N, C-alpha and C positions, 0 to 999 in steps of 0.2 A: 580433815584428812591430812596427814603429814606430807611434807614436801619430799619429792623424790630426791635421794642423794645423787649427786652428780658422779658419773662414772668417767673413765678416760675417753670413752667414745663420745659422751655428751660434751665434755670439755673441748675436745678436738672440733666438733661441729660449731660450738660456740666461737671458738677461736677463728674459725673459718667463716663465720657469719652465715651459717647455713641454717634454714628453717627446718625444724623437726618437732615431732610430737613424741614425747616419753609416755609410754603406756605400760602400767603395771598389770600383771595377771597372776592368778593363783595357779599353783602347780604342786605336784608331788614328784617324788623320784621316778615315778612311771610315766610322767608327763613331760620329759625333757626332749620333746621333738616339736618341729614346726606345725605338725597337724594339730596338735593340742592348741598352740597359739592361734592358728587360723580359725579354728572352731570357737575358741573363746571370745575372739573379737568379731567373728563373723566376716573375716577376710577370705577372699578366694586364695586357694593353695598357691596359685601363680603369683600372688602378691607377697607371700612370705618366704624369705630366702634363708637358708641355713649356711653357715660358714664352716668350711672343712679345711683343714691344715694338712699339708703334704710335706714330704721331705725327699730329697735325693739321697742316693747312697753316699754322696760327698757332704751331706749335711745342709745343703741349700734348702730354704724353706719357701714354699709357695702357698698362698691362700686362694681358696676357690669359694665363690658364692653361687648358689643355684637354688632354684624353686624347691620347697619342701617335698614336693611330689615327684621330683626327678632324682636320678642316681648318677653320681659322677662316674664318668668313663675314664679310668686312669690312663689309658692309651691316648685318648684325645687330649686329656689334661696335660700329658707330657709333651705332646706335640705343641700345644698352645703355649707351654712354658719354655719350649725350646731345649728340652732336655731328653735324655735317653729313657729314663724311667723314673717314676714317682711311686712312693709308698705312703699310706696314711700315717700321719704322726701318732704315736702311741698316746693314749689319753693321760698316762702318767707324766708325759713330757709337755703337755698342753700348757699348764700354768707357767712353768719356767720359760717356755719359748714365747708365748704371747701375752702373758700377764692375765689371762682369762681361764676360767674353768669350763668344763663340759657343761653345756646347757646354757652357758652365759658368754660364749665366745663371739665377739663382734668383729667384723673386719675393719672396723674403724678404731683408731687409738690403741693398736697393739704396741707392745714394748719396742719394736722396731718396725720400720716401714717395709714390710715384706712385699714382694710383687703380688698383686691381686688380679685375679681373673674371674670375671663374672660371666655366667651363661648368658648367651644372647636372648633368652627368655625376657630378660629385664627390659628389652626394648619394646615389648608388647604391653607393658603396664606403666601407668603414669606415677603411681606411689608404690613404694616397696616397704616392707617391714623386715628389720634385721635385729639380732639381739642387741640389747642396749649395753652389754658389758657385764651383766650379772643375771643370775637366774631370776625370772619373774619380771623381767624388764625388757620391753621392745622399743625400738625407735622406728618411727614411721616417717619417711621422708620422700621427696621427689626422687624418682629413680635416676634421673640425670645427675642429681646432687651426689648421690651415693657413688656413681662411677667417677665423678670428679674428685671427690674428697679423698678417695683412696688411690686415685691415679690409675684406675683399672683398665685392663684390656677386656674387651667384650668379644666373646666368640663361643661357638658350640663346644661344650665340654661334657655333655650328658649322653647317657645310652639312649 
């Protein structure tokens, strides 16, 4: 089997000397959600986190990570970010803003170090899986290491 090509997320973890497992999975355009990932690997939904990117009206970007089974509460998210209002970033702006595409957006190794806020659910799991920076690739790592490497704030941001 061919070696997995290093992504920015993997390079960042390597630089920080954080242990992780890179896992490839099969998908199609209809499978670009975390439930498919969890089902493919047999992980609990609470262990697979999606990355959502938001923006203020002033253009300030905030990144949120939450379990694939949860839904981001934009009001709670705005409070957590210390801003008045947040909107989801348009998919067409994702690559230019983060360096990643939909279905492959990782909270690790974005173009800039945006503020990252992770839902408190992460405190209930030892290992977590997030996008590895491209479609069909997940990174599984210690949940505390994820919080540390992205310098995340951990709080409740879900409905």
